[in-house]
C-alpha positions in Angstrom: -0.4 8.0 -36.7 -2.1 4.7 -37.2 -0.6 1.7 -38.9 -2.6 -0.1 -41.5 -1.5 -3.1 -43.6 -2.0 -2.7 -47.3 -3.0 -5.5 -49.6 0.6 -6.5 -50.3 1.4 -6.6 -46.5 3.3 -3.3 -46.4 2.6 -0.9 -43.5 0.9 2.3 -44.5 1.0 5.1 -41.9 -2.1 7.2 -41.8 -1.9 10.3 -39.7 -4.5 10.6 -36.9 -6.5 13.8 -36.5 -6.6 15.7 -33.2 -10.0 14.3 -32.3 -8.7 10.7 -32.7 -5.6 11.4 -30.6 -7.8 13.1 -28.0 -10.1 10.0 -27.9 -7.1 7.7 -27.5 -5.6 9.9 -24.7 -9.0 10.0 -22.9 -9.3 6.2 -23.2 -5.9 5.7 -21.7 -6.7 8.2 -18.9 -9.9 6.2 -18.2 -7.9 3.0 -18.0 -5.3 4.5 -15.7 -8.0 6.0 -13.5 -9.6 2.6 -13.2 -6.3 1.0 -12.2 -5.8 3.8 -9.6 -9.3 3.3 -8.3 -8.6 -0.5 -7.8 -5.3 0.2 -6.1 -6.9 2.7 -3.7 -9.6 0.2 -2.9 -7.0 -2.5 -2.1 -5.0 0.0 0.0 -8.1 0.9 2.0 -8.9 -2.8 2.6 -5.4 -3.4 3.8 -5.6 -0.3 6.0 -8.8 -1.6 7.6 -7.2 -5.0 8.2 -4.2 -3.2 9.8 -6.5 -1.2 12.0 -8.2 -4.3 13.2 -4.9 -5.9 13.9 -3.6 -2.9 15.9 -6.9 -2.8 17.9 -6.5 -6.5 18.8 -2.8 -5.9 19.7 -3.8 -3.0 22.0 -6.4 -5.2 23.7 -3.8 -8.0 24.3 -1.4 -5.4 25.6 -4.0 -4.1 28.0 -4.7 -7.7 29.3 -0.9 -8.3 29.8 -0.7 -5.0 31.7 -3.6 -6.1 34.0 -1.9 -9.4 34.6 1.4 -7.8 35.4 -0.3 -5.3 37.7 -2.1 -8.1 39.5 1.1 -10.1 40.0 3.2 -7.2 41.2 1.9 -7.4 44.8 2.5 -11.2 45.2 5.9 -10.9 43.6 6.9 -8.1 46.0 5.6 -10.2 48.9 7.5 -13.2 47.8 10.7 -11.2 47.4 10.2 -9.7 50.9 9.7 -13.1 52.4 12.8 -14.5 50.6 14.8 -11.6 52.0 13.5 -12.2 55.5 14.3 -15.9 55.2 17.8 -15.1 54.0 18.3 -12.8 57.0 17.0 -15.4 59.4 19.3 -18.1 57.9 22.3 -15.7 58.2 21.4 -15.0 61.8 21.0 -18.7 62.6 24.2 -19.6 60.9 26.0 -16.8 62.9 24.5 -17.9 66.2 25.5 -21.5 65.6 29.0 -20.6 64.4 28.6 -21.9 60.9 30.4 -20.1 58.1 28.3 -17.9 56.0 28.2 -18.4 52.2 28.7 -15.0 50.7 28.0 -16.3 47.2 24.3 -16.4 46.8 24.1 -17.9 43.4 22.3 -21.2 43.0 24.6 -24.3 43.0 24.4 -26.3 39.8 22.5 -29.6 40.2 20.4 -28.3 43.2 
């Protein structure tokens, strides 16, 4: 039904025929399809942006992995040297009769 105002302001309801109802429904379908098309385009744009971000993150992770791999050898060598120095210090302290400090935590303020 369609509302029309009469000359005295009253609302007069006029029934719509099947073709008018079909045209109205088709128009609303076209509007909704347009909205859906815009939403899908925005979703695709966001998906492209996310893809780029993930690729950049993967590249950064690869660089970090390379840096960690490169530093693994020097860190292992430093640890080995520190262990050797600790053993040498313990042997020196034992040879000179000095008491060994079994607590190896750093002393505050040093």
